[in-house]
N, C-alpha and C positions, 0 to 999 in steps of 0.2 A: 328383233328389229335392229337396224343399224344404229350405231351410237349417235345421239343427238336428234334422232327422228322420233317424233311423238306418235305413238301407236294407238293411244286411247284417250278419251276425255275423262278426266278425274274430277270428282267433287269432294271437297274436304269439309268435315264437320267442325264448325267454329263454336266459340262460346255462344251460349244462347240457343244452341241446337239448330242453327241454320246450316244448310249444305250450300257451299259456295264453289263455283267453278275455279279449280286451281291449275288445270292443265287442259288445253284444247287441241283435239285432233282437228287439223285444218278444215276438213270437209264438213265439220259439224256446225260451223257458223255461230259459235257462242262467244261471249266476251269473258275474259278473266274477271273474276270478282262478282259475276252475276249470281244472285242468290235464288235457289229453287223455292218457289212460293206455293205451287199447286200443280195438279195434273188435270187434264181435261180429256174427256171422250164424249162422243155424241150420245152414247147410251147413258153414261153416268153423270154428265155435266162436269162442272169444276169441283175438285176436291182439294181442300187445303192440306199442305204438308205440315205435320206437327211431330212432336216427340214420339207419340204413340205410333204414327205411321212409319217412322224411321227405326223404331225399336227392333224389328226383326234383323236389321243390318248389323246390330251389336257394335256400332261404331263408338269409339271414344274420341274426345276432343283431339283434333289434329289428324284423326284417321281419315283415310280416303276410300272411295268406292268408285269403280268404273261405271260409266254411264249405262252400259248394257246390263250390268248386274243390278244397278239401281232400278232400271225399268222393269226388270223381271221381279224384283222384290216388291215393287209397287203394283204389280199385276197388269202392267201395260203390255199388250201384245204387239209384236212387230207386224202382225197381219192387220191390225186395226189402224187404218190410215187416218182416223180422226184422233188417235192417241197423241197427246201433246203435253210437253212439260212447259209450265209457265214460270218464267224467271223475272225477278225484279232486277232492273239494271241500276248500276251505281250512278248513272247519268240520266238526265231527262232531255228529250228532244221535243221540238215543236215543228209543225209543218203546216203549209198552206199550198193551195194550188190555184191556178187560174186557166181558163180557156183562152186561147189566143187564135184569132183568125189570121192565118199566115199571110194571106194576100195583103193585109194591112201593114206588113213589116217588110215589104219589098221582096218577098220570096215568091218564086214562080210556082206556087201551089195554091190550090183553092180550098183546102180543107182546114178545119179547125183542129188544133192540138191542145192538149192539157200539159202544163208545165208545173213541176213541183219544186218548192223550196223547202228544205228542211235544215234546221239549225239547232245547235246545242244550246240549252237554256243558259243564259248569262253571256252569250257570245257578243251581244250588243249592249253590254253594260246594263243600265237600269231600264232600258226600253221593254215594255211589256209585249206579249205575243201579238196582240192586235195591232200595235203600232208598227212592229217590224213587218207583219204581213201587209198592211196597208202601204207602207213605204216601198216595199218590193213591187207590189202591183202598180203603184204610181210610176216607178222607175221603168218597168216593162212597157207600160202604156206610153211613156214619153219617147220610146223608140219607134213608135208607129211612124210610117212614112208613106208618101204616095210615090209610086214608081210604076211607070208604064212598062209593060212587058211587050217585047216584039214578037 
């Protein structure tokens, strides 16, 4: 690969035996620092990752493994479309949605749409999730208007 181009996603073994994403190939859509928690397949369900599971990799603290090799060592097949790696994220997000009848907002449409608000925990100080969600919905509802369409 060219200098500076990331060619593979790497996971590093940290203290405590956790595998953490240390380098991300852009198309993989992972976050640096996410810790591998489990695998999931339709056939086998969710299986936790522990020291025994990682033993065949023979990794020492600070050692890395490529994502493709890890999946092979965990017995995940690229042909199994349900095969999923489950990661713990170092941040927490909250989300809410609401249905909006677009004609009530002055838009020349007659269909309902759903809008999503997602935010990182702590973004709004000490406000809890329910309060933020309710405030957003109230704000959106306050934008309702009557507008005659020609």
